[in-house]
N, C-alpha and C positions, 0 to 999 in steps of 0.2 A: 728399274728400281735403283740401279747404281747411281744415277744422277741425283736421286733424292738423298741417298746415303751420304752424299758429299755436303749436305746441308749442315747448318749450325748444330754443334753438339755441346750440351751443357755439362760441365765438369762434375757437378754434384750428382748427376744421374749415372755417370759412366765410370768415374775413377774409383777403383777399389779402395784407394787410400782415404776416401771421404764418405763413401756411401754407407759404410757400417756405422758412422758416427752422426751423419747428417740427419736432422729431423725436420720434416716439413711442418711448419707451424704458422700461425697467424702473425704477420708482420705488423699489421694495423687493421683496424676496421673503423667505419664511420657510419653514423645514422643520420637521417634527415626526416623530419616530420612537420606537419602543419597542424591546423586546427581541425582535426578529424583523422580518420584512418587513411594512411598512405600506402599504396601498393606499387612496387617496381616491377615492370614487365620486360624491359630490355636494357641493354648496355652496349656502348660502342667505345673503342679506343680512338682517341683523337690524334691528329698529326703533331700536336705539341706535347705528346706523352702523357696526356690526362685521360679521364674517363667520364663519359656522360651517360647517366641513367635516365630512362624515360618511364613514366607511369601515370598515376592519377591520384587525386586526393578526394575523398568523400567528405563533403562538408555537411555534417549532420544537421546543423542548424538551418541550412539553406536548401538542402535537398538536391545537390547536383554534384557531378563529377568534373573536376578541372584537370586538364592535361598538364603534367609537371615535368620539368627537366632539371637535373642537378648535375653540375660539373665538379669533379673531384680531381686534385692533382696527384702525382705519384707519391706524395708524402702523406696522403690521407686527409688533406685540408680541402674544405669546400671552397671552390673558386667563385661560383655564383649559382643561384637558383632562379627558376623562371616558371611562372604560371602562364600558360599560353592563352587561356581563356577563362573568364568567369561568367560568361553569358550562355554557353552551351555545355551540355554534358559531353566530355571528351576523354576517352580512355586511350592513351598511347599504347600501341602494341609493337611498334618498331621505330627505331631512331637510327639515322645514318648521318655521317658527316659529309658535307658537300665540298666541292673543290674550291669554294670561296671562303672556307673556314667556318661556315654556318652549318645548320642542321635541317634535316627534313624529317618530319614525323608522320607516321601513318597511324590512324586510329579510328574510333567509331563512337557514336552516341550509344546510349543504352538501347535506343530504338532500332539500331542496326545501320543507320546511315553512315557513310564513310566521310572522313575529313582528312585533308592533307595540310599540314602547316609547314611553312618555310621560315626559318629564323636566321638572324645574323650570328656572329661568333659569340655573342653574349646571351644568346637564347631569347632575344627579343623578336617578336613576330614581324616578318616583312609582308607576308601575304598568306592567305588561307584559301582553300578550295573545298566546297561541299559537293559531294557526289550523291546522286540519287541512289536509291536502294538497288536498282537494276544495273547501275554503273559501278558497283563496288570494285575496288582494287584489292586484289589478294596479296600482292607483294609489289615492291618497287625497289629499283636500284638506280644509281647514277651511272651513266655511260661515259666512255672515255672522251666524248666530244662535249661534255658538260650538260647534256640532256638527261632524260630519264627513260627507263623501260619499265612498263607496268604490266603486271599479270592481271588480266581482266579487261573488260568487266565480266565476261563469261569465263568458264573454266578452261576453255580451249583457245583463248585469244591473248595475244600480246600487243601492246600499244607503245609505240616510240614517240616521245615528245621532245620539244626543245627545253631549255632551262626554265622556261616560264610555263611549262606543261601544255603548250600548244601542240596538238597532234601533228606528227609528221607522216606516220604510216601505221597501219595495223596489219596483223597477220592472223589468220585463223587456221587451226590444225585439226585433222581428223582423229582427234583423241579427246579424252576427258580428264578432268581433275589435274590440271596444271598446278603444281605446288609452288615452284619458285624458278628463278632464272639467274644465270651468272654470265658475265662477259669474259671471253678468253683473250689471249695476247695477240690474236689475229683480228680483233675488233668484231668477231662474230659472237654468237650467243649459244648457250647450251641450256635447254629447258628440261626440267625434271617433272615428269608426270607420275601419278600414282592412281591406281584403281581402275582406270578407264581405257585400257588398251584393247578391250574386247577379249582378252585372254583371262587367265586366272587372276582374280582381283588382288591377290597378294603380290603380283608382279608390278614393277615400275619400269619406266622407259625414259631414256635420254633422247632428245631430239636436237640435232646440231643444225645451226643456221648460219648464214653469212651476215654481213653487217646490215643488210636490208631485211633480215628476218626470213629470207627464202631458205627452205629446208635443204640441208646437205646430206641428210640421212638420219637414221635413228638406230638405237641400240636397246634391246630389251634386257632388263636386269632381273634375273630369276633368283629366288631365294626360298627359304622355308615358307610353308603356308602361314597365312595370317601375319606376315611381317611386311612392312612397307617402308620405303625410303622417303625421307621428307626434307632433307637439306642437301645443298651442294655448294662447294666452294672451289675456286680455281687456284691451283698451286703452281707458280711459275716453274718451268723446267720439268714438271712432273705430269700434270694433267688435272684431273678432277678428284676431289675427295667427297664422297657421297655417304651419308649416314641415314640410319633409320632404326626401326626396331618395333617392339611391342611390349606392352606392360600387362603383367598378370599379377593380380593381387596376392595370390597364394605363392607365387614363385619370384616376385620381383620383376626385373626388367631384362629382356634380351635385346642387346644393342648390336647393330650391324654397322660395319664400316668397310668401304671399298676405295682403293686407289685405282683410277681408270685413266689411261693415257689419252692424249689429244685425239687419237683415232678411235677411241671407244673400247680399246682392249683392256682387260683386267690386268693390273700390275700385282695387286695383292688384295686379300680380303680377310676379315676377322669377325668372329662372333664373341661377344663378351656378355656373360650372364652375371647379374648382380641382384642382391636382395633389396637394393635401393631402387627408388623411382628415378630413373635417369632421364634428364631433359636434353642435355647437350653432350655430344662426342666431338672432340677436336683432335686434329693431328698435331702432335707436339714436335718441337724443333729437334728432338733427338731421334725422330723416326717412329716413336711409339704413339700412345693414345692417352688422353685424359678424359674422364667421364665425370660430369657434374650433375648433381641431382639432390634428392632429399632422402633421408633415412631417419626413422625415429623422430621426426619433426625437426631435424637439424639439416644444415647444408652438408653435402657429402661430396668428397673428391676422391676419385679412384684413378691411379696411374698404372698403366700397363706397358709392357714392352711391345715390340713390333708384331709379336705373335698373339697379342691379346692376353698374355699371362700377367697376372697381378704382380706389381712391384711393391706398392704400398697404398694405403687408403687412410683417409682422415675425415672426421666430422667436425662441424663448427656450429655451435649453438648455445642457447641458454636454458633457463628453466621452463620457457614456454615454447611455442612453435615458431619455425622459420620456414618461409616459402621460397625455395631456390628457383631462379629464372634464367640466368645467363652466365657463361664461362668464357674467359679470355686468357690466353697465355701471352705475356708481353715479350719483348725482345731480349730481356734478361732471364727468361725462363721462369718468371714468377707467375702465379695464377691469381686472377681477379674473379671473384664470385659475387654476383649481385642478385638481390631479391628483396624480400620483405621480412622484417623481424617483429615478433611480438614479445621478445625477451628484453631487448635493449632500448635505449631512449626512453620515451614515455610509456612504452609497453602496450600501446593501443594500435600498433601497426605503423611502421616507418620504413623508408628505403634503408637498405643495409648493403654496404659494399665491404668485402673482406679481401685483403691481399695476403696470399700465402706463399711461403718460400722458405729458404734456409736463412736463419738468423746469422749473418756473417760477422756479427759483433763478438761471437764466441771464439773467434780465432781459428776455427777449423778450416773454413773455406776463405780463400783470398778473393774478395769481391772485384779485384782488378784482373782476375783470370777466369772469367766466366766462359769465354768463347775459345774452345780448344779443339784440336784434332790430334791425330797420332803424330804428326810431324811438326806442328807449330802451334803457337798460342796467339789468338786474335783478341787483343784487348778492346774494351769499349771505346767507341769513337767519342771525341769531344770537340767543341762544347755540345751539350744536348739540352734543347735543340740548338741549331746554329743558324746564323743569318747570312754570313758571307763565305767563310771557309771552314771546313770540317777536317779534322786530322784523324787518320786511322792508323794506330800503332800495331805492330805485330812482331813476334819473336820467332826466329828460325833456328832450331838446333842443328840443322844441316843446310848445306848450300843447295841451290836449285833454281829452276825457272819459276817465276812467280807471275801470276795473272791477277790483276785487280779490276773487277768489272762492277758497274753500277746498274741496277735495274729499278724501274718504276713499280708502282703498286699493281700494274697489270702484267708484270713479268717481262716487259720489254727492255732490252739493253739500251741504255741512254748514254753510257760513257765507258771507255776503256782507259783506265787510269795508269795501268802499268802492265807490261808484258816483257820481262827481261830477267836475266840471271842475277841472283843475289847471293852473297856469301852468308854463312851462318851468323847469327847475332840479332840485335834489335834494329828494327827499321820502322819507318812511318811514311805515310803518303798523305797528301792533302788534296782535297777536291773543292773547287770554287765554281759552282754551277750558276753562271751568270744568267743564262736564259731559261732556266728550269723553273716551273711553278712550285709553290709551297706544297709540301706533302712529305710522306715517309718513303724513303728509298732504301734498298737493300744493297750493301756493298759486299761482294763475294771475293774472298782472297783464296786463290787456289795454288797449291804446291804439290807437284808429283801427282799421286792418286788421291789426294785429300783436299778438302776445301771447307771453309767456314764462312758464315754470313753474319754481318752485324748491321742492325738497322740504324739509319741516320734520319733526322727530321729537319727539313728545311722550312723556316718560317720567314717570310718576307714582310 
């Protein structure tokens, strides 16, 4: 757990001089709608610091669903919108950014057939693939080699493809109900199963594989009855973050979260109970948790410490109902919440994206000192994004040995920028990644027993 505690710490959550005054509020919100009801189902953060929402539009006059993408920049301005198809009913359920700057969407017709659409960076369709009902894909990720790993078609099969979805291999496992999969920094995969281990159906299981999908072992996750884990993410230098829970109408939601190391051993676990309907639990960059969902027909955001104890909560909404779907915390510690609003815009159902954080214009928090630790201040890198060279400034109140390391999105070390003694004062270091691909990288600056991380985005 110590390795994770050296991660980025946000000053407005930890410094006693600001927490009593700081108020989490909406920094901006944006709606988007078309000729009919629009529903947002998913959101992803892009490598250029923007956000893409995916969903669908019901065209009442023509009787079909069209898959829709909307890109919004960090200032709340719509960059582009895209209707993927006007010929088939297509409901987008998942959207991911691909290594070429484009996007891949997973969705279905109302009849149940699955579709995969690949777009360019402007949301324009490059190709699409229709899957038969028995070949449905449950989940999909892009792998480090540029291909894809798909969950399905059956509940116990994974399929590895190249970047054009041509099958390279498949693996079948003696379990049921594979929910999702994640790739680790060893290029292997970790699969999350629920319900089908042959044991208590409230248990879940992790299966670890190598790069070819061959099993390296498994680990049973046991919890309270009637609770199941449903999502998994890989956290560099830590392991896996697994979440789940159950929803009871009379009691709200019980949310579960576990940190599991790369060997499958539990680092920590928490249970958070809320009267809200919680959809997402994320591990925040200060080591705590944020829960996103709906309460009283509004968006709901709950922040806890590392023990699951509530620090603050906030709801966002209007006079009518809002349907929450997705939660992201960006590198500056702000929260992005996406879903559907019936209160704003035209009021008949529109995409809704809300950015929440501390309003730094009130003078309480210096927005140039977000990235802090006990021993130094790591200022935001610039420019953002960058094309050739990026500068990372930091301040040291004491002298000591400083290590500056760059990691890619899979947690692999790609560069050691500095490892030397520095005197107290202000310093900066530059990185010029000539041979690295576009994407978001994490720069970790370590001093003594503390470290902080700042994200940098390379765009070529």
